[in-house]
N, C-alpha and C positions, 0 to 999 in steps of 0.2 A: 553836698551843697547846703543842706539844711543846717549843718553844724556851723557854717561860716556866715549865716544870715544875721546881720545887725541892723535892725530898723532904726531910722532917724528919730530924734526927739519930737514928740507930738503932744497935742493937747489930749485931755481925757477923752474928748469926743472922737478926735482923730485916732487915738489909741484903740478905742473900741472898734472903730471902723476898720483900721488896719488889721487888728486882731482877727476880725471876721474874714477879711480877704485872705489873711495868712492861713487861716484854718482851711479855707476852701482850696487854696493852692497846695497846702501841705497834703490834703486828702488826695488831690489829683496826682501829686508827685508820688505818693505812696501806693497808689492804685496799681501801677504797672508791675513793680516788684512783687506786690502781693499776689497778682494774678499769676505771674511767672512761678512763684513758689507753689501756688495752688496747683498749676499744671504739672509741675515737677512732682509734687506729691501724688497727683493722679497717675502719672506715668509709673512712679514707683509702686503704687498700689496695684496697677494693672499687671506689672511685671510679676509681682508676687502671686497674683491670682492665676497666671498662666502655668506655673509649676504646680504639680499636684503633690500634696502631702501624702506619702505612702500610707499613712494611717487613715486617710480619707478615701483613697482609691478602692473601688470595689474589686474583688478578686475576679479574674477571668474564669468563665465557666464554659466547658466544652460538652457538646452533645453529639453522639454518633448514631446514625440510623443506617442499618438495623443495629439495635442494641444487643448486649450479651445475652439478654433473656428472650430474644426474638426466635421464632421458628426459622428453620432453614429457608433461604430465599432462592429465587431463580438465578441461574448463573448470569443472566443478562439484566438483572435488576440493578438500579443505581445505588451507590453508597454515598451518603451525605454526612459531612462534618460541619458543625457550626460553632461559632464562638460568640458569647455575649460578654460585655464589659472588657473587650480586648480584641486582639487580632490574631489570626492563626499564623504561626511561624514554621510549622512543620506538620506534615501528614504523611504517614507511611502505613501502607496496607500490604502485608506480605503473607504468603502461605505459612501455616504453622508447621514447624518441624524442619530440621536440617536436611538438606538434600532433596527437598520436595521438587517434583517436576511441574508443579502447578505454577501459573503465571502470577507475577506481582501486579497489583492493581495500580494504574496510573489515574491522574485526575488533574483538575485545574482549580486555582483559587479565583474567587470573585474579585472584582476591581477593588472592593473595600477590604478585602482579605478577612472578611468575617465568615465566609462559607467556602467550602470545597466540595466538588462533586466528581465522582469517578467518570472517566471517559472511555472505558473499555469493559468488555465482558470478562467473566472469571471462570476458572476451571471448575467443572461440576464436581460435587462430592468432596469439597475441600474446606477445611477450617482456616479462616483468616484471622490474623492478629492486627489490631489497629493501634497505632501510637500517634497521638496528636498533641501538639504543644501550642499554647497561646500565651500572649503577653498582655498585661493590663496597662493602664495609663501611667502607672508608677514604675513600669519596667519589671514587675514581678511576673514570673512564668507559672503556668499551670500545665500539668501533663495528665492526659487521659489515656488509659489502656482499656481495650475491650476486645471481644472476639465475636465472630459470627460464622455461620456455616452455609455453604451453597448446597442446593439440592443435588442429589445424584441424578445422572441422566438415565432415564428408563430406556431411551433409544439413542443410539449414537450414529454419527456419520463419519466417514473417513475421507482423506484427501491424498492424492498423489501429485507431487510437483515435478514439472519438467521445465527446463533442464536441471540436471543435478549440480550440486555445488562445485565451483571451481572448473566447470566445463568450459571448453572452447568450442563454439558452435558456428554454424553458417549464418548468412545474412537474412535467412527467411524464418529463423526459429522464433516462435512466439513464447512468451511466458505462459505456462498452462497449469491450471489446477483442475484435476479430474476427480469427481466425487463418487463415492461408493453407492450413494442413494440419490434420487432426484432432489433438487433444491427448489423449494417453493418460495422461500423468502430470499430471493436473489439479491435484493437491495441490501439486506443485512450483511450478507457475505461480502458484497462488493465494497461496502463502506469500511470494511476491516482490512482492505488490501491497499498497499502503496508500492509504487514503482519509483526508483530513482536511477538515473543514468548519468554517465559522464563520458562525453559531453551531453548536454540536455537534449532530449529527443521528444517530439510530439507523438502521442499514441493514445490508444483507447482500449478499454475492456470490452469484450463481447461474449455473449453466451451462445454456445452451440451444443448440438447433440449428435453423437455418432450414430448414423443410420443403421449400422450393422449391429453394434453392441448395445445401443441405447444409453451409453455412458454420457453423462452431462459434464460439460467443461465450461470454465470461464478462462478465456485467453486474452492476453494483452499483446497487441501487435503495434509496431510503429506505423506512421502514415505511409512511409516508403520503406524499402529494404534497409536493414541496419547498415551502418558504416563500420568498416574494419577498425578494430581497436576499442569499440564502445564497451564500457563496463556497465553491467545491469545488475541491480539488486532488487529482489522482492522481499517485502516484509508483510506477512499475513498474520494479523492478530486474531486468530480464529478460535482460540480456546474459549468455550462458553457461548459461541454464536449458535443461535437457534436457526437451523436451515429450513425449518417448517415442521409443524405438527410435533413440537417438542423433541425434535431429533437434533442433538447437540454435537458440535465438533469439540474434541477434547484437547487439542494441542495447537500451539502456534507453529507456523512453518516459515522458512526463509530459504533463499538461495541467491548466490552471486555467480555470474558467469561473464565471459568475454566473447566478443564477436571476432571470429577469425577471418581467414581468406575469403573474399567474395568469390563464390563458385556458382555459376549459373549455367545449366545445361539446357539447350533448346532442342527439343525433339520435333522434327518435321515429318509427320506421318506420311504425307503424300510423296515426299521425296526420299523417305526411308533413311533419314540421317539423324544423328544426335551430335550437335556441336557443343563442345565444352569450353567455357570461358573462365579464366581466373584473373582477378584484378582487372577485368575488362579486356584482357588479351586472349585471343583464341588459342587454345592448347591443342585441340584435335577434333577432327570430324570423323565420327564412327558410323559405318554402315550398320543399320539396324533392321529388324523385322518386328513390326508391332502387331496389334490385334487384327485378326482376319475379320471379314465382313460380318460373320455370325457372332463374333466376340470382340467387338471393337474396344480399343483403349480409350480411357477417359480423356477428354480435353481438359485443359486448365493448368493452373499452377499448383504444383505439389511440393512438399517439403520432405527431405530425407528423414525418416523416422528412426531407422536403425539399419544395421547390416550384419550379415553372417556369411562365413565362407561356404556354408552348405545349408540349404533349407529343403526339407521334404515338402513337396507341393502335390496336392491331390485335387481332382475335380470335385470331390464331395465337399471339400473345405470351402469352396467358393460357389457351390451350387451349379456347376456346369454339367450338362448331360453327356458331353463327349468325354469318356473316361480317360484319366491319366493318373499316374503315380510316379513322380520322378524326384530324385535327389538333384537339386539345382545348385550349381556352384556360383560363387561371387554374386550373392543376392543382396541388392540394395532396396530396402523397403520404402514404398512411397505412399500407400493408402492402407487403411485398416480393412478395406474390402478385398485386398489381395493383389494390388498392383506392385510389381517389382521391375527394376531394371537389372538384368542378370545375363550371365553367359548362357548360351544355348548350344552347347557343342554337338548335340544330336542333329542340329540343322546345318552344320558345316558341310560344305560340299554339295548342298542341294540348290544353291543359287538363290537363297532367300534374302540374305543380308544385303541391304542396299537396293533390292529389286522388288520385293513383294512382302505383304503383311500376312503372316501365317501363324501368329501366336494366339493364345487364349486370352489376350488382353494385356500381357506384359510387354516390356520393351526388351527384345532379345538381341544378342550380339555374339560375336565369336568368343572363344575361350580367352584368347589373348586380350581382346578389347575389354571383355568383362572384367578381367583381373586388373587391367590398367584403370578402369573407372572405379572399381571397388577400392583400390588402394588410395585413391584421392577423395572419395566420398566421405563427407562428415555430416553428422546429424545437424539438420538446419540448412543444408544446402538446398538450392532451388532447382527444380526440374520443371520447365515450362513445355507443355505438350500442345501442339496445334495440328489442325488438318484432319482430325478424326470425325467420323459421322456420329459419334456418341456425344452425350451432353457434357457439360462442364461439371467436374467433380464438386460435390457439396462441401460447405465449410466444415462440417463435422467429420467428414471422411478423411482420416488423417488430419494433418494441419492444412486444410483447404481454406484457411482464413483469408488468403490473398485473392480469392476468386470473387470477392465483392469489392466495390469501390470503398474508399475510406469513409465518406459520409454514410454509406449504407452500413459499414461496420460499426460506426459510432452508435447507430440506432439500436444495435444489439446489446448495448449496455443497459443494465437495470436502473441506472441513475440518470438516464437521458429523458 
């Protein structure tokens, strides 16, 4: 537009006046493109400042605590990795040496990815190697290698897991971890345990103690009996957990098992019968003879612990004054205090079965019925006993976990 402007002929005065107006108009016309150019230049300048010249970017620096020159640390101490002038892209902490049985250390990055912290305990007496990688603003990586060692355990604790891997068990079987020594830091142990089920099942951990052996256990039981076909997995990250007074566990443990046929046997002591149900259907009612008035059978819900075709039973083993020493066939174990459901062939022909209670506390039956029940019994099956004059079996006596309500069981957790 400026190049085509041709002003009319004017006087010198008008020319000076027009020239002045033109100058103002020209300035106004030029202002917008000039600002646009300035803005464009500003955008280009900002774009250039967003990228970092590799020569100007500070190199990423990585620090690891504990360092290679540190003294041995406690197995439950935290490990920290931090990055300055960059972000962490990899942290790996593994036991030194091929074939090591020690655990690998896991952890989590911070939201900013500038720090990492371990989230599990470590195996006592183990040398660990750290490999950490960080990247700076220019995309250059830095790698840090270091080593540290965990203190050896002066005292150790052991653990036994039930049920065993790949087992098929009854609907009453809890997940159970029994410890060689008492656990004073129960919360630390419980935080290291996880249960997964398919399908999903509600349940809770609870701490119990066997009144006969003094063995301490933590059991996980569902709110109600398991459903057939449920798959259960325990993962216990116990290596390096301090169970109290610096007594450490040395290994992780795990198990996976499946729930089999729902088998529930109902013992009616007053009517001298045991009725066996499978999948909710009655299979058989067996005449039985339970504990006599001097040695009554426990009331309550019991879980099959194990079974054997022959068990030697003595009065001394259960603290009974009335002496006996018998090899007992088809013995299904119900409590650690010595309750069994078994064949009692020595009582056949005496009119006891289905009529009167004459045992020393066990549930006795004929040889044929004892074998029939034995052949079906599976670890984890339920035996519910009612009608006795004796108290209800305690939670720690065998798997007596079902003898308290679910809310009461939840309160036995160390994390409630």
